[in-house]
VEXNUDO-249681 format. One record per residue: residue in one letter; y, z, x of N, C-alpha, C in turn. Coordinates in steps of 0.2 Angstrom, whole numbers, plus 5000, padded with zeros to 4 digits. Layout:
N
AYZXYZXYZX;...
END
This chain:
369
M513353766444513353836448512653846450;P512553866457511853876459511553936455;A510853926454510453976450510554046453;S510554056459510554126462511254156460;R511754116460512454146459512454166451;T512154126447512154136440511754196438;T511154206442510754266441511154326443;S511554326448511854386451512454406446;L512754356443513254366438513054406432;R512454376430512054406424511954476425;R511654496431511554566433512154606433;L512654586436513254626436513554636429;A513454586424513654596417513254646414;A512654646415512154696412512354766414;L512454766421512654836424513254856421;A513754816420514454836417514354856410;A513854826406513754846399513354906399;A512954926404512554986403512955046406;L513455036410513855086413514155136408;P514455116403514755166398514155206395;L513555176394513055216391512755266396;L512755256402512555296407513055356408;I513655346408514155396408514155446402;G514055416396513955446390513355496390;A512755466393512155516394512355566398;L512655566404512855616408513255666405;A513755646401514255686398513855726393;S513355706390512955736384512455786387;C512455796394511955846396512155916395;G512755936392512955996391513356026397;Y513456086397513856116402513556126409;G513156086411512756086418513256056423;S513056076429513456056435513555986436;Q513055946434513155866434513655846429;A513655876424514155856418514855866419;V514955916423515655946424516155896426;S516055856431516555816433516655756428;D516155736425516255686420516555706414;E516455766412516855796406517555806408;K517655836414518355846415518755776416;K518455726418518755656418518855636411;V518455646407518555626400519055666396;A519055726398519555776395520255756397;A520355736404520955716406521255656403;E520855616400521055546397521055556389;G520955616387520955636380521655646377;E521755666371522355676368522655746370;K523255746372523555806374523755846368;L523755916370524055966365524755966365;S525056016363525856026363526156036370;A525656046375525956056382525556016387;D525855986392525555946397525055986401;E525156046402524756086406524756156404;V524256196405524256266404524056296411;R524356356413524256386420523856446418;L523256456421522856506419522756546426;G522756616425522656666431522056706429;Y521656716435521056766434520856786441;F520456836442520256866448519556836450;P519456826457518756806459518256866459;N518056886453517756946452517256936446;L516656966447516156956441516356986435;T516857036434517057056428517557006425;H517756946428518056896426517656836425;A517056846424516556786424516656736418;T516956756413517156716407517556656410;A518056676414518556626417518156586423;L517756626427517456586432516956536430;V516556556425516056506422516456456418;G516956476414517256426409517656376413;D517856396419518156346424517656306428;Q517156336430516656296434516256246430;E516156266424515756216420516156176415;G516856176416517256126412517356146405;I517056206403517056216395517856226393;I518256266397518956276394519256206394;Q519256166400519556106400519356056395;K518756056393518556016387518856036381;E518956096380519356116373520056096374;L520356086380521056076380521155996380;G520655956380520755886379521255856385;G521755826384522155796389522655846392;T522655906389523155956392522755986399;E523155976404522755996411522756066412;L522156096414522056166416522256176423;K522756216425522856236432522756306433;V522356326438522156386439522456416445;S522656486445522856526450522356586450;T522256616456521856676457522256726460;F522056796458522456856460521856906462;N522156946466521657006469521857066465;A522457076462522557136458522957126452;G522957166447523257156441524057156441;P524357206445525057196446525357126448;S525057096453525257036455525156976450;E524656986445524556936440525156946435;I525257016433525857026429526456996431;E526657006438527256986441527256906440;A526656876441526656796440526856776433;L526556816428526656806421527456816419;N527656866422528456886421528856836424;A528656806430529056756433528956686431;D528556676425528356616422527956566427;S527556596431527156556436526456546433;I526256586428525656576424525756586417;D525356556412525456566405524956606402;I524356606404523856646401523456676407;G523156736406522756776411522256816409;F521756816413521156866412521356926416;I521356986413521657046417521357116414;G521357166418521057226415521557266411;P521357316407521757346402522357386405;S522257426410522857466413523457416415;P523357366419523857316420524257286414;A523757276409524057246403524557296400;I524257356399524657416396525357426400;N525257436407525857446411526357386410;G526157326410526557266410526957266403;Y526557286398526857286391527357336390;V527257396393527657456392528257446396;K528257416403528757416407529257356404;S529057306401529457256398529757276391;G529557336389529857356382529457316377;G528857296378528457256373528657186372;R529057156377529257086376528957036381;N528457056385528256996390527556966388;L527157006385526456986384526157006377;R525556976376525156996370524456986373;I524057036371523257026372523056986366;V522756926368522456886362521756876362;G521356916367520656906366520356956371;G519656956370519256996375518856956379;S518556986384518156946389517556986391;A517657046393517057076396517057156395;S516557186395516457256394515957286399;G516157346402515657376407515757356414;G515157356418515257336424515557386429;V515657446427515957496432515457556433;K515357576439514857626441515157676446;L514957736446515057786451514457786456;V514557766462514057756467514257806473;V513657836475513857896480513357896486;N513457926491513057936497512557986495;P511857966494511358016492511258066497;A511458066503511258116508511758176507;K512358156504512858206503512958226495;I512758186491512858196484512258186480;K511958236477511358226473511458226466;T511958276464512058286457512858276455;L513058266449513758266448514158326450;D513858376450514158436452514358436460;D513958396463514058396471514658356472;L515058316468515658286469516158326471;K516158386469516758436471516758446478;G517358436480517558436488517358376491;K517158316488516958256491517558206491;R517558156495518058096495517758036491;I518058026485517857976481518357926480;A518157856481518657806481518757776474;T519357756472519557716467519957656469;P519957596466520257536469521057546470;Q521357576466522057576466522357636462;H522957656464523257716461523457686454;G523257726449523357706442523057646439;N522557616443522157556440521657586435;T521357536432520857556426520357606428;Q520057596434519557646437519757706439;D520357706442520757766444520857816438;V521057786432521257816426520557846423;A520057806423519357826421519157886425;F519157886431518857936436519258006435;L519957996435520358056434520258086427;N520158046422519958076415519258106415;W518758086419518158116419518158176423;I518558186428518658246432518958296428;K519458276424519758326419519258356414;G518858306412518358326407517858376410;R517758386416517358436419517658496421;G518358506419518758566421518958566428;W518958516432519158516438519958496438;K520258506444520958486444521058446450;V521458386449521658346454522358316453;D522858316458523458296457523458216456;A523658186451523558116449523958076454;Q524558096457524958056462524658056469;S524458116471524158116478523458106479;G523058126473522358116473522058186476;K522458236478522158296481521958346475;G521458376477521158436472520458446473;D520158466468519458486468518958426470;V519258366469518958306472519458266475;L519358246481519858206484519858126482;V520258106478520258036476520657996481;V520257946484520557906489520657836487;R521257816486521357746483521257696489;T520757656488520457606493520357536490;E520657486492520457416489519757406489;N519557366484518857356483518557316490;K518957276493518657236498518557276504;V518957336505518857386510518357436509;A518157446503517757506501517057506505;P516757446505516057446509516157466516;D516657446520516757466527516957546527;A517357566522517557636522516857676521;Y516457656516515857696515515357696521;K515357636525514857636531515157676536;S515857686537516157726542516157806540;G515957816534515957886532516557916530;S517157876529517757896527517857906519;I517357886516517257906509516557916507;D516457966502515757986501515457946495;G515857906491515657876486516257836483;A516157806477516757766474516557756466;W517157756462517057736455517357666455;V516957616455517257546456516857496451;P517157436450516857386446516357346450;E516057306447515557256450515957196453;P515757166458515157186462515257236468;T515857266468515957316473515457376473;A515257396467514757446466514057426469;S513857366468513257346471513257326478;K513857306480513957306488513857366491;L514057426488513957486491513257506491;V512957496485512257506485511857476490;S512057406492511657376497511757406504;E512257446504512457486511512057556511;G511657566505511357636505511557686500;A512057666496512357706491511857706485;R511957756480511557746474511957756468;V511757736463512157736457512057806454;L512557846453512557916450512757916443;L513157866441513357866434513657796432;D513457766426513657706424514257726418;E514857706419515357726415515257706407;S514857656406514657636399514357686395;T514057736399513657786395514157846392;L514757836394515357886392515657856386;W515557796384515857766378515457756372;P515757756366515357736360515057666361;D514357666359514057606359513957576366;K514157616371514157596378514557526379;K515157526375515557476376516357496378;F516657466382517357476384517657416387;V518257406386518557346388518657346396;I518457296399518557296407519057236408;T518957186404519457126405519657096398;N520357086398520657056392520956986394;I521056946388521456886389522156896387;I522656886391523356896389523756836389;V524356826386524756766386525456786386;S525856746389526556766388526856756381;Q527256796378527456786371527856716370;R528156696376528556636375528056576374;F527456576378527056526378526656526371;L526456586369526156596363526556566357;K527156576357527656556352527756476352;E527756446358527956376359527256336359;H526756356361526056316361525456356358;P525556376352524956406349524256366349;D524356306349523756256349523356266355;V523756266361523456276368523156346368;V523456396366523156466366522556466362;E522456436356521856426353521356386356;A521556336360521056296364520756336369;V521156376373520856416378520456476375;L520656496370520156546367519556516364;R519556456362518956426359518556416366;G518856396371518456386377518156456380;A518456506379518256576381517656596377;V517756586370517156606365516556556367;K516656496368516056456369515756466376;T516156486381515956506387515456576387;N515756626383515356686382514756676379;A514756626374514056606370513556576375;W513856536379513456496384513156546389;I513556596392513356646397512856686394;N512856706387512456756384511756716383;A511756656381511156616380510856596386;N511256586392510956566398511156606404;P510856676404511156726409511056706416;E510456676418510256656425510756596427;K510756546423511156486424511956506425;A512156556420512856576421512956616427;K512456656429512556696435512656646441;D512256596441512256546447512956516447;S513156496440513856466440514356506442;A514356566440514956616442514956626450;N514356626453514256636460514456566464;A514356506461514556446464515356446464;K515656466458516356466458516656516463;L516356576464516556626469516556596476;K516056556477515956526484516556476485;A516656436479517256386480517856426481;L517956486478518656516478518756556485;T518156586487518156636493517856606499;G517456556498517156526504516456566505;K516256606501515656646502515356666495;P514756646494514456676487514156746488;L514056786483513756846483512956846485;G512756886489512056886490511656906484;D510956896484510556916478510556986478;K510557026483510557096483511157126479;V511657086479512257116476512357086469;I512257026468512356996461511857006456;D511157016459510657026454510657096450;P510857146454510957206450511657216446;A512157176449512757186446512857146439;W512557086439512657046433512457076426;P511857106426511657136419512057196417;S512457226421512857286419513457266415;I513657196415514257176412514057136406;Q514457156400514357126394514957076393;F514757016390515256966389515356966382;V515956986380516156996373516856956371;D516856936365517556906362517956956360;D517657016357518057066355518457106360;P519157116360519457146365519357226365;L518957246360518857326360519457366360;A519957346355520557376355520557456355;A520157486352520057556351519957586358;T519557556362519457586369520057576373;L520457526372521157516376521557576374;R521657586368522057646365521857706369;A521157716369520857776372521057776380;Q521057726383521157716390521957736391;A522357716387523057736387523157806387;D522757836382522757916381522557946387;H522057916390521757956396522257946402;A522657896403523157886408523757936406;V523957946400524457996398524158066400;A523558086398523258146400523258166407;A523158116411523058116418523758126422;G524258116418524958116421525158046424;L524857996423524957936426525457886422;L525557906415525857866411526257906406;E526857896404527157926398526857896392;Q526957936387526657916380526857846378;P526457796378526757726377526757706370;D527157666368527157626362526857566362;L526257556360525857496361525857456355;K526157476350526257436344526457366345;G526057316344526257246345525957216351;I525557256355525257236361524757176360;Y524457176354523957126352524157076347;D523957016348524056966342523356936342;L522956956338522256926337522156876332;R522656856329522656796324522356736327;P522556716333522256646335521556656337;L521356716339520656726341520256726334;N520456766329520056776323520056706320;K520556666320520456596318519956556321;V519856566328519356526331518656556330;L518656626329517956656327517756636320;V518156646316517956626309517756556308;A518056506312517956436312517256426315;A517056476320516356466323515856506319;G516056536313515556566309515456636311;K515856666315515856736318516256786314;P516156846315516656896311517256906315;A517756916311518456936314518457006318;V518857016322518857076326519557116325;A519557176326520157226324520557236330;D521157256328521657266334521857346334;A521457386330521557456331522257486329;G522557446324523257456322523757446327;L523657406332524157386337524357316337;G524257286331524357206331525157196330;A525357136332526057116331526057086324;K526657086321526757066314527056996314;
END
């Protein structure tokens, strides 16, 4: 055999021997962008759990950053091993609940009001809240030329995202606490509550059709970038400045049939929150990269930079605040007194937390037996 051919074969053999080491080195880089594709490939070849796949739903929204980052960085998929993660995104809670009820998704990240409404309307048979994700990230922003103090809201047009949604309930409850009157259904009264989709709110503000909004991030910061100013951060109204804005829900059927898969997703969420809190700037960039992939456009620095620090990423679903939010909805006339007993099953989450050396969390007496 010619010497040149022998040398070439030796080089190819050496490269083949080194390739697994190179792949291993990339995979060990952590949850960085370079490592994601390698980790997902390894996970896809790993051992499956009790289901071939798990269908996960979430919003392309910063308050769902646990899902955004956990998906973008491959953290959730890594915990699932060979069980494939399939993702669907939604723009509103009711459509995600419909997907859960129609067996189109198995697990979802969602706000407290849709979770409460979904549970109550099904007679307590469709879902369980199995984990927390985020707290805060909701602000009252106003036109500073028209509104300088909280008292100035009287007679003004203030937007909320949707009739009966989490922010709508919070604003109506705040209005009632000031002794003002507003009809919960029409939004008419001492303050005119204008139900306006988040994506429409910035244009509505620019046109002057609303004077402000009680909205989640990043909509609040988008309005600020258009000249509005923050008049109130909702977190200041809650004990320890914490209230649930995003929960993790699962269909009761899937929880019963695939508890190991649910635990794996929760493990991924807990690890994602830990990574976000340890690496806030990298996590912000990761969430924005996922938003760009999902929507075609990332958030600008003027929006994401002030929005990101106002959201706390927590594993605790803050069950007592969900109970309070349900009470607020009842007081506002948006909800009949609900029976929320059994809405939580925090046993899988607490198993994950204890295994990670973290304290267990409470269900405020609303846990399933």
